[in-house]
C-alpha positions as CSV (number, residue, x, y, z in Angstrom):
1,M,7.5,2.7,13.2
2,A,3.6,2.1,14.3
3,W,0.9,2.6,11.8
4,E,-2.4,4.5,13.1
5,R,-5.4,5.1,11.9
6,Y,-5.8,8.8,10.4
7,G,-8.9,10.0,8.8
8,D,-10.0,7.2,6.4
9,G,-6.7,6.0,5.8
10,M,-3.2,5.3,7.7
11,R,-0.4,7.2,8.8
12,L,3.3,6.4,10.5
13,V,3.9,7.3,13.8
14,G,7.3,6.4,15.5
15,D,10.7,5.6,13.7
16,V,10.9,4.0,10.4
17,H,10.3,-0.2,10.9
18,F,11.6,-0.6,7.0
19,D,14.5,0.1,5.2
20,A,13.9,2.8,2.9
21,Q,16.3,2.0,0.2
22,T,14.9,-1.4,-0.3
23,V,11.4,0.6,-0.5
24,E,12.9,3.1,-3.0
25,D,14.2,-0.2,-5.3
26,A,11.1,-1.6,-5.3
27,I,9.4,1.3,-6.4
28,D,11.7,1.8,-9.0
29,R,11.3,-1.5,-10.5
30,L,7.6,-0.8,-10.4
31,S,7.7,2.4,-12.4
32,F,9.1,0.5,-15.6
33,A,6.1,-2.0,-15.6
34,R,4.1,-2.1,-18.9
35,N,1.2,-0.8,-17.4
36,R,2.0,2.9,-17.1
37,P,2.3,2.9,-13.1
38,A,4.1,6.5,-13.2
39,T,0.9,8.1,-10.8
40,M,0.9,5.1,-8.3
41,C,4.8,5.5,-7.8
42,R,4.5,9.4,-7.2
43,L,1.7,8.4,-4.4
44,L,4.0,5.9,-3.0
45,R,6.5,8.1,-2.6
46,E,4.6,11.2,-1.7
47,G,2.8,8.7,0.7
48,I,5.9,7.5,2.3
49,K,7.5,11.3,2.5
50,K,4.5,12.5,4.3
51,G,4.0,9.5,6.5
52,R,0.4,8.6,5.6
53,F,-1.7,6.9,2.9
54,S,-5.1,7.7,2.0
55,K,-7.8,5.2,1.6
56,D,-8.0,5.9,-1.9
57,T,-4.2,5.5,-2.5
58,L,-4.5,2.3,-0.7
59,W,-7.2,1.3,-2.6
60,R,-5.3,2.3,-6.2
61,F,-2.2,0.2,-4.8
62,S,-4.3,-3.1,-4.1
63,K,-5.2,-3.2,-7.7
64,W,-1.4,-3.2,-8.5
65,C,-0.8,-5.8,-6.1
66,H,-3.4,-8.1,-7.8
67,W,-2.0,-7.7,-11.4
68,E,-1.1,-11.0,-12.6
69,D,2.2,-9.2,-13.9
70,Q,6.0,-8.7,-12.9
71,S,4.3,-5.5,-11.6
72,E,2.2,-7.6,-9.2
73,R,5.4,-9.1,-7.6
74,D,6.9,-5.8,-6.9
75,A,3.9,-4.0,-5.5
76,Q,3.6,-7.1,-3.5
77,Q,7.1,-6.6,-2.2
78,I,6.3,-3.2,-1.4
79,A,3.6,-3.7,0.3
80,K,5.1,-6.5,2.9
81,L,7.7,-4.2,3.5
82,L,5.3,-1.1,4.0
83,F,2.7,-3.0,6.0
84,G,3.8,-6.1,6.7
85,E,1.2,-7.7,4.6
86,V,-0.6,-7.5,1.3
87,P,-3.6,-5.7,0.6
88,P,-6.6,-7.8,-0.8
89,R,-8.0,-6.4,-4.1
90,F,-10.8,-3.9,-3.2
91,R,-11.8,-2.6,-6.6
92,D,-12.5,-4.4,-9.8
93,E,-10.8,-4.1,-13.1
94,Q,-13.8,-0.7,-14.0
95,N,-12.6,0.5,-10.4
96,K,-15.8,-0.2,-8.8
97,P,-15.5,-1.5,-5.4
98,H,-16.2,-5.0,-4.7
99,D,-19.0,-6.0,-2.5
100,D,-17.0,-6.8,0.6
101,A,-14.2,-3.7,-0.2
102,L,-15.3,-1.8,2.5
103,T,-14.9,-4.8,5.4
104,S,-11.8,-6.1,3.6
105,Y,-10.2,-2.6,3.8
106,Q,-11.4,-2.4,7.4
107,H,-9.9,-5.6,8.4
108,F,-6.7,-4.8,6.4
109,L,-6.2,-1.5,8.3
110,K,-6.8,-3.0,11.8
111,S,-4.6,-5.8,10.7
112,V,-1.9,-3.3,9.6
113,V,-2.3,-1.2,12.9
114,V,-2.3,-4.0,15.4
115,R,1.1,-5.9,13.7
116,Y,2.8,-2.4,14.2
117,R,1.3,-1.3,17.3
118,K,3.8,0.4,19.6
119,K,4.9,-1.6,22.5
């Protein structure tokens, strides 16, 4: 499966490149984290089902990938399975974008799209 830019996010096109059960198991583990990730888990499942992720979902998810907790390891596993890499953290603790967030986000999208580009 390939990722392509879609609006301000990205979407999947073609055949699935990840093991759906492995991703679901990782989301299940994340769902038990002490820091209440129910919304994030729902957004991940919806994104997989719809085959697309919005910028907002990706930015929210990036915080989970940098949490200094067991949930960080689970989120990073999900990111690596879906995107081939862990996104940088785009927002701070107050949900304000980091100074270089937009640039970092564009680099992340480009990297993922290039990695999974159809041959």
